[in-house]
C-alpha positions, 0 to 999 in steps of 0.5 A: 601791615605793610603800606599798599601802593596804587601803581597804575590803572587802565580801562576801556571807554565806557559805552551805552549797552547794546551799542558799540560793544554789542557781542563782545564778552566780559572776557574780551573787555577785561583782557583788553583793559589788563593787557594795557596795564601790563604793557604800560607798567612793563609787567610782560612775563611777570608773576603776580601774586594774584588777579582778583576781578569779577562781574555782576552780569555774568555769562555762564560761558565766562566760567573761571573768568579772571583766570582765563583773562590772565591767560589771555595777557602777557603776564606769567601764566602761572599768575592765579586768578579769583572771581568775586561778586559784590554787586556794584561794589565788586571792583572796590571789593576786589581792590580791598582783597588785593590790598589785604593780601599785600598788606598781610605779606601774603603777596607782593603785587596783584591786579584788582578789576571788574567788567560788565556788559548788558550786550552779552546777557544769555537767554536763560532756560527756565529751572523747571525745564532743566528739572524736567530734563533731569527727570527724563534722563533719569527715567529707567523705563519707557513707561516712566519716560512717557509719564514724564513726557506727558507733564511737558508744558510748552511754556517751559521753552520760553526763555528768561532774561535776567532783570536788574531787580531786587528779588526780594522786593521786585523793584529796581534800583531806580524804583528803590531810589524814588522811594528814598528821594521822597523820604529825604525830600530831594527835589528834581532840581537838585538831582539835575544840578548834581548831574550837570556838575558831573558832566561839567567836571568830566568834560573839563577833565577830558579837556585837561587830558586827565583820562589820556593814560587811564582809558585805552583805545578800544573798538575804535573809541578812546572816550566814554560815550556819555559825557555831555559838554553841552548839557544844561539845566534846561535840557535836563529839565525836559527829560521825563521821569524813568521809573515813577510815572505817577506824576511824582517821579523825579529820576530821569535818564539824565540824573540816573546812570544808563546801563553801561558796558566796560572794564577797568583794572588797577595795579597794586603792590608793596613799596618794595615791588614798586621799587624793584619794577621802577613804578611810581607810587601814585597813592596808597590804599589805606583801609576799607569797609563794607556794610549793609541795610535791611531795605526789605523792611523799609530801610533805603536800598542804597543807604549802605554807604552811610554806615560803611563810611561811618564805621571806616572813619571811626576806625581810623579816627577821622571825621567826614571833613578830614578829606581833600577829595571824595569819590561818591559813586553816582548810581543815581543823583538822588542816592548821593544827595540822600546820603549827603543829607543823612550824614547831616541829619542828627537823628539819622546819625544817632538812630542808624549810625550810633553817633552822638551827633551828625557827621556834618556836610562836605565841600561839594567842590571836592566831590567827584572832581573829574566827573562821576558815574552820571557822566562817564557811565557805570558798568557795575563791576568796573566802577570800583577799579575806575574810581581807584585808579582815578583816585590814585592819579588825582592825589598823585597830581595834587602831591598829597592828600586824602580821598574818601571813596563811597559805593552803593550796591544792589542788595542794600550794601555799601563799600567805602575806602580811604586812599592817601598820598 
């Protein structure tokens, strides 16, 4: 298996849904991010092995999205494109698939990415209206048509709007996370503290110029809309619960990611491709793992990363402490804290992970050192690309090191990866 290099990344600023990117499609955002990446890596006219990307909130008009995005860039138009979807792990899974194809020698280079917007969600007609129209169209005689028309119900015309809820439980991610933090005894104060640290790290990263060459100028913006340099525990503590209104809720708008619009992409290639195109290797995408939990029957919805990371470390003969940096997706501060606590719990590690002892704790100072999703936002499918590109730059600036990526997803899944330099 050949080494797979991370060679560059670009993304739009991440913004609150229903605001700055209102009316823009995933295709528009993803094309903008990819064009920037193509331009700054001098890939105009280049034929790449594949471009793999996806969305979670996919509009029917964005059919064959990734291929259409490729055709909207200055890449060689013969470059293929593939759509994928693994909920919030879509971007990281895209990077994994590109890496596998490069490592196996199927191609020399590829782009991975993702985009999501809640500001371009279509109104969806009810399925029973679709079925009614098909029956009416297929009716052969006037009598048959009249019979079908008599079954028409005006309520069929009421559109349905896709909701970010688990179909099998009817609960949102926030509601599921409320169950998790209660099970693990995670306090409101601990969640707010993690959120504060995320904002402080992101604000510092902006001041130091870390994001200058990663975030494009798009729609008059050059910075994520969420980072709060002036936030405090006092301000966070005044926010009301957002999911559990019983008086026992601890998840708020401050310690939960907001609905976000944005897109991200990352360029990956073989060492030979990097040398031929005069591209600096930022870091190497070494390995990845995916796992899932049975959340329908009581396991925590967002605990999948605990398993994915455990398997990944075992396969690579590493411990949780063998890392210089950790990028743990902050869907909710509570989710991160539940994951960290589970790795420290001998009973959980034995029962769920099949380990003889606890995986142990990590140094929180090494976690999300440039800010996490709570501070920069979380456009579902774009988070993976954001993290991989940032991880590459973190290791590039450090000169060497090993970084662990962990992303939780809807459907009770988790995706993890190891990035090295």
